[in-house]
N, C-alpha and C positions, 0 to 999 in steps of 0.2 A: 348553661349558664340559670336560666329558666326556672328549669329541674333542681341547680344548685339553690338556687333564691327560695324554691318552695321547699326545697329539706330543709333549708336553715329556717326558714318561718317558722314551720311544722314543729321546731325544735324549740325555737321560742317560745312560742304559745303552749307547748304541752311542758316546758319548766314550768312557767307561768303560772299554768294550771293548777299543776301537782306544790307548787308552792304555797298553794293558798286550798288546798282539799283537806277536809276533813281529816283525823289522823286516828288511828283505832289507839294508840299509844294517848294521845290528846284525850280520849274520851275516861269516863269515870264508868268503870263495866259494874261495881256494885250497883249504882245509880239506875244502867241499864237494865240489870240484873233482876231489879226491882219493879222497873219498869215493864218489862217482860212478863213477869209473873202475874202483876196486876191487870194485862191488859192482853198479852196474847199466848200466853200458857193453857188457856181453855181450848184452843184450835191449835196450838204447836208447841203442846208436851213434849218435853225430851227431843225438841227439833222437829217431830212429825208434824204431819196435817190430816186433821179429823176428817175436813170438807174432801179435801183433794189430795189423796193419797201418793201422787203423783210431783205433788211441789209440795216436796219437805223442805226443811231449812238445814239439812244434810249439806255438805260441801257439794256433792256430786249432783244434785238436782238445782244448787244453786247455781252451778255453772251451766248446768244443759237450759235452766230458762232465764237466765244473763242478768242473774240475779248475785250476781255475788262482788260486788263493790258495797262500798259503802255509801256513794252515789244511788245505785240503782234500789238498794234497801230504802234508803230515805227517801226515793222517789215513792216503793210502794207503799210503804207504810202511811207516808203525807197523804196520797191521792188514792190509795186502794187500788183494785184490780179484780176484774172479774168476781169471784163472791167473797174475797178479801174485802171488808168497807177501809173508807179512809180515816185515820186516824190524826191526821194534819188539826182540826178543830176541837179534839179530845185531849190530845197531849201539847199542852200550851206552853208546857217549860221551854226556855231557849233551848236546854243539851235534850231533852227526853227525849226525841227523835233520834238526831245523833248517835246518844249514848245507848240507844237500844240499839239499832243498829249495828254499832261498832261490837256491842255482847252478842249479837247472833253470829256475826261474821267469826269472834273469837271462839264462839261454841261450837261453830260447825267444824271450822283449822284444827279442835279438837274432839271431833267426831261425837260433840252434846254428850258428855262423860256426865 
């Protein structure tokens, strides 16, 4: 009975969380592309990484580094990590970081054409 209740609670929480999670479809990918071009491309041109070649924005590396969700990319961009600086205080538009995160995921899914 406890396992069933735990499972039911997990389903409810997951459904609630997914219902409010940012969606790539709702993002403005053109805006994300502009943000990326102006703030990210110098280190991540074409989805690469000039500072750390093992941490590219290619799908396989995003997955290997657990950065393959909107939430993970938003956190990375906002707070920075390692050699990557935080952009949370630089990208202050309401949709700047979610849009660039959606753009990165869309490009990774298309192998950065």
